[in-house]
C-alpha positions in Angstrom: 0.0 0.0 0.0 1.5 3.3 -1.0 2.6 5.6 1.8 0.6 8.4 0.2 -2.6 6.8 1.4 -1.8 7.7 4.9 -1.3 11.4 4.2 -4.1 13.6 5.5 -6.5 14.3 2.6 -8.9 16.9 4.0 -9.5 19.0 7.1 -12.9 20.0 8.5 -13.0 22.7 11.1 -16.0 22.0 13.4 -17.1 24.0 16.5 -14.6 23.2 19.3 -12.6 20.6 17.4 -10.9 19.7 14.2 -11.7 16.4 12.4 -9.0 14.9 10.3 -9.9 12.5 7.5 -6.9 10.3 6.4 -7.1 8.9 2.9 -6.8 5.3 4.0 -10.3 3.9 4.1 -11.7 3.5 7.6 -8.9 5.5 9.3 -10.4 8.7 10.8 -8.9 10.6 13.7 -10.7 13.1 15.8 -8.6 15.7 17.7 -9.1 19.0 19.5 -6.4 21.2 18.1 -4.4 22.0 15.0 -1.2 21.1 16.8 -2.4 17.6 17.4 -3.3 17.4 13.7 0.4 17.7 12.8 1.3 15.0 15.4 -1.3 12.7 14.0 -0.1 13.3 10.4 3.5 12.6 11.4 2.5 9.5 13.3 0.6 8.2 10.4 3.6 8.6 8.1 5.9 6.9 10.6 3.4 4.0 10.9 3.3 3.7 7.1 7.1 3.7 6.9 7.3 1.0 9.6 4.7 -1.2 7.9 6.3 -1.0 4.5 10.1 -0.7 5.3 10.6 -4.3 4.2 8.9 -3.6 0.9 10.4 -0.2 -0.1 11.1 -1.6 -3.5 7.6 -1.7 -4.8 7.1 -3.1 -8.3 8.2 -0.4 -10.8 6.4 -2.0 -13.7 4.4 -5.0 -14.6 4.1 -6.3 -18.2 1.9 -9.1 -19.4 -1.2 -10.6 -17.7 -4.3 -10.4 -19.9 -3.2 -7.1 -21.4 -4.2 -7.6 -25.1 -1.1 -7.5 -27.3 1.1 -7.8 -24.2 -0.5 -11.1 -23.1 1.8 -14.1 -23.2 0.8 -17.7 -23.3 4.2 -18.8 -22.2 6.8 -16.1 -21.4 10.3 -17.0 -22.3 13.7 -15.3 -22.1 13.9 -11.5 -21.5 16.6 -8.9 -22.2 16.5 -5.3 -21.2 18.2 -2.1 -22.5 18.0 1.6 -22.0 14.9 2.1 -24.1 13.5 -1.3 -24.9 12.7 -4.6 -23.1 12.5 -7.7 -25.3 10.3 -10.5 -24.1 9.9 -13.9 -25.8 6.4 -15.3 -26.4 7.1 -19.0 -26.8 3.7 -20.0 -28.1 3.8 -17.4 -30.9 7.6 -17.8 -31.6 7.8 -14.0 -31.3 9.8 -11.3 -29.5 7.7 -8.5 -28.1 9.6 -5.1 -28.0 8.3 -3.0 -25.2 9.2 0.7 -24.6 10.7 1.3 -21.1 9.3 4.8 -20.8 5.7 3.8 -20.7 5.5 0.0 -21.0 3.8 0.2 -24.4 4.3 -2.3 -27.2 6.6 -1.1 -30.0 6.0 -4.2 -32.2 6.3 -7.9 -32.2 8.9 -9.5 -34.5 9.1 -13.1 -35.6 6.4 -15.7 -35.8 6.2 -19.5 -36.1 7.5 -21.0 -39.3 10.7 -21.5 -41.4 10.2 -18.6 -43.8 12.0 -15.2 -43.8 11.8 -13.6 -40.3 10.1 -16.7 -38.8 11.3 -18.9 -36.0 10.7 -22.4 -34.8 11.8 -21.9 -31.2 13.6 -19.2 -29.2 16.1 -20.3 -26.5 17.9 -17.0 -25.7 18.0 -13.4 -26.8 20.2 -10.3 -26.4 20.5 -6.8 -27.9 23.3 -5.8 -30.3 22.7 -2.1 -31.2 19.5 -2.0 -33.3 19.7 -5.8 -33.7 18.1 -8.5 -31.7 20.2 -11.7 -31.5 17.9 -14.7 -31.2 19.3 -18.2 -30.4 17.4 -21.1 -32.0 19.1 -24.3 -30.9 22.5 -24.0 -32.8 21.6 -21.1 -35.0 21.7 -17.3 -34.3 19.2 -15.1 -36.1 20.2 -11.4 -36.4 16.8 -9.6 -36.6 16.4 -5.8 -37.1 14.2 -4.1 -34.6 11.8 -3.5 -37.5 11.5 -7.3 -37.8 13.5 -8.0 -40.9 16.1 -10.8 -40.9 19.6 -9.4 -41.4 21.3 -12.8 -41.5 21.7 -16.2 -39.9 24.7 -17.8 -38.4 25.1 -21.5 -37.4 27.2 -22.1 -34.3 29.7 -25.0 -33.9 29.1 -25.9 -30.2 30.1 -29.5 -30.2 28.0 -32.7 -30.5 26.7 -32.7 -26.9 25.4 -29.1 -26.6 21.6 -29.5 -26.4 20.6 -25.8 -26.6 21.7 -22.3 -25.8 20.3 -21.3 -22.4 21.6 -17.7 -22.2 24.0 -15.4 -24.0 25.7 -12.0 -23.9 28.0 -9.9 -26.0 31.8 -9.6 -25.4 32.3 -7.3 -28.3 30.8 -6.6 -31.8 32.1 -9.9 -33.2 32.2 -12.2 -30.1 29.6 -13.6 -27.7 29.5 -15.9 -24.7 26.8 -18.5 -24.6 25.7 -20.9 -21.9 24.6 -24.3 -23.1 22.5 -27.1 -21.8 24.3 -30.4 -21.4 22.8 -34.0 -21.2 23.1 -35.8 -17.9 26.4 -37.1 -16.6 25.1 -40.6 -17.2 25.1 -39.8 -21.0 28.5 -38.2 -20.9 30.2 -40.7 -18.5 32.4 -42.2 -21.2 33.1 -39.0 -23.1 36.7 -37.9 -22.6 36.7 -34.6 -24.5 36.9 -31.9 -21.8 34.9 -29.5 -23.9 31.9 -31.8 -23.9 31.7 -31.3 -20.2 31.9 -27.5 -20.1 29.0 -25.1 -19.9 30.2 -21.9 -21.4 31.4 -21.1 -24.9 33.1 -18.1 -26.4 31.9 -18.0 -30.0 32.8 -15.9 -33.1 29.6 -14.3 -34.4 31.1 -14.0 -37.9 32.1 -17.6 -38.4 30.2 -19.5 -35.7 33.4 -21.1 -34.4 33.9 -21.8 -30.7 37.0 -20.0 -29.6 37.2 -21.5 -26.1 35.1 -23.3 -23.5 35.2 -23.2 -19.8 33.5 -24.1 -16.4 33.7 -27.9 -16.3 30.7 -29.9 -15.0 32.8 -31.4 -12.2 32.7 -28.0 -10.5 28.9 -27.7 -10.5 26.8 -30.6 -9.2 26.5 -34.2 -8.2 27.1 -37.1 -10.5 23.9 -39.1 -9.9 21.5 -37.3 -12.1 19.1 -39.5 -14.0 19.4 -40.0 -17.7 17.3 -37.5 -19.7 18.0 -34.5 -17.4 19.3 -31.4 -19.1 21.9 -29.6 -17.0 22.4 -25.9 -17.3 24.3 -23.2 -15.5 22.6 -19.8 -14.7 24.7 -17.1 -16.3 24.5 -13.4 -16.8 26.7 -10.8 -18.5 27.2 -7.1 -18.6 29.9 -4.8 -20.1 33.1 -4.8 -18.1 34.5 -1.3 -17.2 37.9 -2.1 -18.9 36.3 -3.7 -22.0 35.0 -7.1 -22.8 32.3 -8.6 -20.6 31.8 -9.3 -17.0 30.2 -12.8 -16.8 28.8 -14.2 -13.5 27.7 -17.8 -13.0 25.5 -19.1 -10.2 26.1 -22.6 -9.0 22.6 -24.0 -8.2 24.0 -26.6 -5.8 26.3 -24.5 -3.6 24.8 -21.0 -4.5 28.3 -19.9 -5.3 28.7 -16.8 -7.5 31.8 -16.7 -9.7 32.8 -13.7 -11.8 34.9 -13.8 -15.0 36.4 -11.1 -17.2 36.0 -12.2 -20.8 37.7 -10.7 -23.9 37.9 -12.3 -27.3 41.3 -13.7 -26.5 41.2 -14.3 -22.7 39.2 -15.6 -19.8 40.1 -14.8 -16.3 38.5 -15.5 -13.0 38.2 -12.3 -11.0 36.4 -13.5 -7.9 34.4 -16.3 -6.4 32.1 -16.0 -3.4 30.0 -18.5 -1.6 26.8 -16.6 -1.1 25.0 -18.6 1.6 21.3 -18.1 2.2 20.2 -19.6 5.5 18.6 -23.0 5.1 19.4 -23.3 1.4 22.6 -25.2 1.5 23.1 -28.5 3.4 23.7 -32.2 2.9 21.6 -34.2 0.5 20.9 -37.8 1.5 22.1 -39.1 -1.9 24.8 -36.8 -3.1 26.0 -35.0 0.0 24.9 -31.7 -1.6 21.6 -30.0 -1.7 20.4 -28.1 -4.7 18.7 -24.7 -4.3 15.1 -25.3 -5.5 15.4 -22.7 -8.2 18.3 -20.3 -8.9 18.8 -17.7 -11.5 20.9 -14.5 -11.9 20.8 -11.2 -13.7 23.6 -8.7 -14.1 23.8 -4.9 -14.7 26.3 -2.1 -14.0 24.5 -1.7 -10.7 25.3 -5.2 -9.4 24.4 -8.9 -9.5 20.9 -10.1 -8.7 20.5 -13.7 -7.6 17.0 -15.1 -7.3 16.5 -18.3 -5.2 13.6 -20.4 -4.0 13.1 -23.6 -2.0 9.8 -25.4 -1.7 10.8 -27.9 1.0 10.7 -27.1 4.7 10.1 -23.4 5.1 9.1 -22.7 1.5 11.1 -19.5 1.1 12.1 -17.4 -1.9 13.8 -14.1 -2.5 16.3 -11.9 -4.3 19.9 -11.1 -3.2 21.8 -8.0 -4.5 25.5 -8.6 -4.6 28.0 -5.9 -5.4 30.1 -6.0 -8.5 33.0 -7.6 -6.7 30.8 -10.3 -5.2 31.9 -9.3 -1.7 28.8 -7.7 -0.2 25.4 -9.2 -0.3 22.0 -7.9 0.8 18.6 -9.7 0.9 16.4 -7.4 -1.1 13.0 -8.9 -1.0 11.4 -12.2 0.1 8.3 -13.8 -1.3 5.7 -16.1 0.4 4.6 -19.4 -1.0 1.4 -17.9 -2.4 3.1 -15.0 -4.2 3.2 -15.4 -8.0 6.9 -14.6 -7.9 7.8 -17.3 -5.4 8.9 -19.6 -8.2 9.7 -16.7 -10.5 13.2 -16.3 -12.0 15.4 -13.3 -12.5 15.6 -13.0 -16.2 17.2 -9.6 -16.9 18.5 -6.5 -15.3 19.2 -2.9 -16.4 20.7 -0.4 -14.1 19.1 -0.8 -10.7 16.0 -2.6 -12.0 15.8 -6.4 -12.0 13.0 -8.2 -14.0 11.4 -11.2 -12.5 9.3 -13.6 -14.6 6.3 -14.9 -12.6 5.5 -18.6 -12.2 4.7 -19.9 -15.6 1.9 -22.0 -14.2 -0.4 -19.0 -13.8 -2.9 -18.3 -16.5 -1.2 -15.2 -17.9 2.5 -14.8 -17.1 3.7 -11.4 -15.9 7.1 -9.7 -16.0 7.6 -7.6 -12.9 10.3 -5.0 -12.7 11.7 -4.1 -9.3 13.8 -1.0 -8.9 16.2 -1.7 -6.1 18.1 1.5 -5.9 16.6 2.6 -2.6 17.2 -0.8 -1.0 20.9 -0.7 -1.8 21.6 2.6 0.0 
């Protein structure tokens, strides 16, 4: 409830007393002097601040629901920029371009099919100037913001890469992509180290993989059942000294690791075990416990890590971690009945993190939380 609802709305001067009506329904104070009017007004504001201090970061924007052209059957990947937010509609094989200034729809691009400008599926997206890069399994589509296809580029990711789960730019000709891998049972006899690595640096001009890194032995247990697709939550943002800052989130240990990537080099800058009470502990089979759901989003403001667990206390929330992964701050927590309890952090721009609601609801919603005030 906005604090403004507690601000006195009107004053009526009656014989022998002043009656104060406060704009919150049902809250009326009767006092005997103007001096007490001020006290009541201040007290109401203090009460409002106390009631809502834990939710100072109210939703800045909400996109989706049953809002006509901005309704999504199944909401997919999201990427955000200064003036546009790109949201994937999986059912329509489209990318909805939404203006950040007023949350209005600029246009939808794509559509289901194999003709010019059409797509079969969309696994990941990112902006590149006035171009939207769309990953469709092992192919990158370069689409102009007007919707026309600029070109396509096949990617050589190796025989065991199932799909691209996220991607980001390193420079104009190089990108980093995270891939989904089959279960360790499938790869048990594969000796090629690259087949067990989650991240690839790829040349956007040729589609060649320049290097791969983050071996699966660093991530999770080895007893996953056949048929599982394993992926590593990853986000990227421009690095102050050039290239990209890439952060991975280990869903088993909730460890954040930061890399500095250029076209020619990969270096680990920091690694930090970001523990959330009750989220890490022994698992009866593997000795490790997986966070129920983990995702991350990066911007120049910081690293946002979304987590949830449905066992025990059924908790969910967002952490804000500084760019060096040293400081952490719980930003917001969600209850089991909140639509964002199982939501994922899908994008960030500046101090705003975008959370996709639980896809099981009838009409998915993208919620933008501006966390600038919470970080002070």
